[in-house]
C-alpha positions, 0 to 999 in steps of 0.5 A, a space after each residue: 500500500 503506497 502512502 497515497 493509498 494510505 491517505 485515501 483509505 484514512 480519509 475514506 474511513 473518516 468520511 464514512 464516520 461523518 456520514 454515519 454520525 450525520 445520519 444518526 443525528 438526523 434520526 435523533 432530530 426526527 425522534 425529537 419531533 415524533 417522540 412523545 415520552 421525551 421532552 422534545 425541546 431538550 432532545 432537540 437541543 441535545 442533538 444540536 449541541 452534539 452536532 455542533 461539537 462534532 462539526 467544530 472538532 472536525 474543522 479543528 482536529 486534523 487527524 494524521 493520515 500520512 502515517 499510523 505511527 504519527 503522534 496522536 492523543 494529545 489533550 489539545 485539540 484531539 483529546 478535548 474534542 473527544 471529551 466534549 463529544 462524550 459529555 454531549 453524547 452522555 447528555 443525550 443518553 439521559 434523554 433517550 436510548 436512541 442515542 446508544 446508536 451513536 456509540 458505535 461510530 463514536 468508538 471508531 472515531 476515538 480510536 482513529 483520533 486518539 490512537 491505539 492506547 488512548 483510543 482503547 481507554 476512551 472506547 472502554 469509558 464509552 462502553 461503560 457509559 453506554 451500558 449505564 445509559 442502556 440500564 437507565 433507559 430500561 433496556 434488558 441487562 443482557 442487551 445493555 451489556 452485550 450490545 455495547 461490549 460487542 460494538 466496542 470489541 469490533 471497533 477496536 479490532 477493526 481499527 487495530 487490524 486496519 492500522 496493522 495492515 497499513 503499518 506493514 504496507 508502509 514498512 514494505 514500501 520503505 523496504 522497496 524504496 530502499 531496495 530501489 535506491 540500492 539497485 540504483 546505486 549498484 547500477 551506478 557503481 557498475 557503470 563507473 566500474 565498467 568505465 574505469 575498466 574500459 579506461 584502464 584497458 585503453 590506457 594499457 593498449 595505448 601504452 603498449 602499442 601506440 606510445 611505443 610505436 610513436 617512440 620508435 618513429 621518433 627514434 627512426 626519424 632522428 636516426 634518419 636525420 643523422 644519416 642525412 647530416 652524414 650524407 648517407 641518403 640511402 640509410 636515411 631513406 631506409 629509416 624513413 621507410 621503416 618509420 612510415 611502416 611503423 606509423 601504418 602499423 600504429 594506425 592499424 593498432 589504433 583501430 584494433 584498440 578502439 574495437 578491442 580486437 586481438 593484436 595484429 601480430 596474432 591474426 596470421 601467426 602463432 604467439 612464437 611467430 608474433 614474438 619473432 616479428 617483434 624481435 625483428 622490428 626491435 632489432 631494426 629500431 635499435 642496436 640491440 641483438 634480439 633472440 627468441 626461443 620456445 621451450 616445451 610443447 606448444 599449446 593452443 592458447 586462449 586468444 586472451 592469453 596470447 594477446 596479453 603475453 604479446 602486449 607485455 612483450 611489446 611493452 617490455 621490448 620498448 622499455 629495453 630499447 628506451 631505458 636499458 642500454 643493453 646489447 642483447 635481449 632474449 624473449 623466451 616462451 616456455 610451455 608448462 603442464 599447468 601454464 605458460 611462461 614468458 621471459 624477457 631478459 636483457 644485459 643492460 644497466 638495470 634499475 630498481 624495480 621498486 622505483 622504475 623509470 618514469 618515462 612514458 608516464 611510468 605506466 609500463 610495469 603497473 599495466 603489465 601487472 594489471 594484465 597478468 592479474 586479470 588472467 590470474 597469473 604472476 609477474 616477477 621482475 629481477 633487476 638492480 642498478 649497476 649493469 646487472 641486467 633485467 629479467 622479467 618473468 610472466 606466468 599464466 596458468 592455463 589448461 589446453 590440448 597440446 597441438 603438433 609443434 610447428 617446425 622451427 629453430 629453438 632460437 632465432 637471431 635478429 
């Protein structure tokens, strides 16, 4: 039951009581004209007093109808109104037993205005007065007691039952509203999480592909510029052509990043073949001697695993070229029974893994760790400043079916 429905139900109950009381007042006025035993003037005056008190109270007392738990039963104005109605009604009882009919709607009104506790006390007092009035007017003892008591029990039970239903409905509505708010918050949190995940994915992809490609283009153009200064036009043209090819590859990678597709190196070859191609490109862009080796029985890896390993290899190769000052680097893929391992080792100057270089925003190692963590793997970096070189190892657990190995040399030099 919604709050609006509660208000409508409460107003409907009050209007019904108004109609019933009004009909009984009219009936008493008619009896004041036709009744021969009761002084007509006194009965008519009593009815008018009761009607005035009732109307005045209805215009003054605003019963809380938005919640059954709202404060009720204060002495002013609700309590004073009920006392005045009981006094006026008791006077009518002294004039005739017809006033007993008003007791039933009066009990409902008392419960509605005064609430469960004070209303029940008022109903009990009204019941006692009704019994005394019935006995005073000569009704049978059984009827004098049975009628008011049953009426009081019905009034109390109906009002308490109605308010219990309303209270339960309001609590249910509050729970529904809370669930709705929680669902909205969860949906907003999921959207924010999805946005953050997509932002992180794009950052990693851009760092591992576009940023490294632009860096390579920059290095190649600088080398071409030096060749032109040395009048070595052929070498300059070769390096410019290589820079142009790298730019073309970067454009393709940019489109794949936006569409979240697999790296271009894996579209037509295996992981080992993609690493060989990466080693060849890295050798052309630097003076480092790159080697690729494969150990174990090659497996058909999930595309996400191959893409992750290739991206990590690309990022690691870019770091070696830009920061290590190495003369040799090795890329090794090892297929184990429970997973696959990628090793990138160089003989460069080394660095402190706890304080990596901040070139390109210092995003390389965090991006690698994030990629590996998503696959449930581990990333280990062993290095130290002073020419000890660097070894990066990535282990990704997996299950797969071994496939026939592609004939190839264990080590390919570029």
